[in-house]
N, C-alpha and C positions, 0 to 999 in steps of 0.2 A: 804474670811472673810464675816461673816454674818452681815448684817445691823441691827441696833437696832429694826427697824420696823419688820423685818423678824423674829428676835428672839422673839418679843412679839407675833407675829402671831403663831409661832411654839409652844410657851408655851400655848397659848389659845387653839390650836388644841389638844395638849396633854391633857390638862385639860378636854376638851370636850370628848375626847376618853375615859378617865378614868370614867367620868360620864356615858357614854353610856355602858361601860363594866359592871358597877354596875347595871344599869337598866336591861340589858340582863340577868345578873345573878339572879336578883330578879324575873323577869318574868319566867325564866326557873324553878326556885324553885316553884313558884306559879303553873306552869303547871304540874310539877311533883307531887305536893300535890293533885291537882285536879284529875289527872289521877289515882292516888292511890285511892281516894275516889270513883271515878266512877267504878273502878274495884271491889271494896268491896261492893258497893251498886247497881250494875247493875241489879241484879235479883230483888231487892226490887222495883226499879223504874219501871221495866217492869210489875210487878204485881200490881202496884198501881191502886186502883179502887175507893178510897174514899179521901175526903179532909183531909189534914194533915197526910197522910200516908207516902208520900215521898216528899223530897225537892231537888231542884237542885240549885247549886250555881256557881258563876263565878266572876272573877275579871274583872273590866272594868277600863281603864285608858285613859285619854285624856289630851289635852293641850288647854287652853283658848287662845283667841286672844292676851291677854296681857302677855302671856308667862307662866302664872301659870299652874302647872300641878296638876292633882288630880287623885286619885284611889278610887274605891268604890267596895265593895263586894255586889253583887246582889244575893238575895235568892228568889226563886220562888217555889210555891206549884206545883208539877208536874201535879196533877189532874185538878186544876182550872186555872193554868197558871197565877196566880195573885201573 
């Protein structure tokens, strides 16, 4: 027989596992989208010689010390790296 504290811990672990699966699915989708963009624009990036000709983008995610998570889309001009 499972003790009540063990049942609570099991439920907590299952909830955390569900959240992690969703996070992995989101990141996998982000990666697939970015890979597709890179394949389509690879030649344009290689030929970039002027400002505003080609841009690079990526998703960044992190967690703060207080537990809050954030995600950001970063966009950079390939020529100037700004």
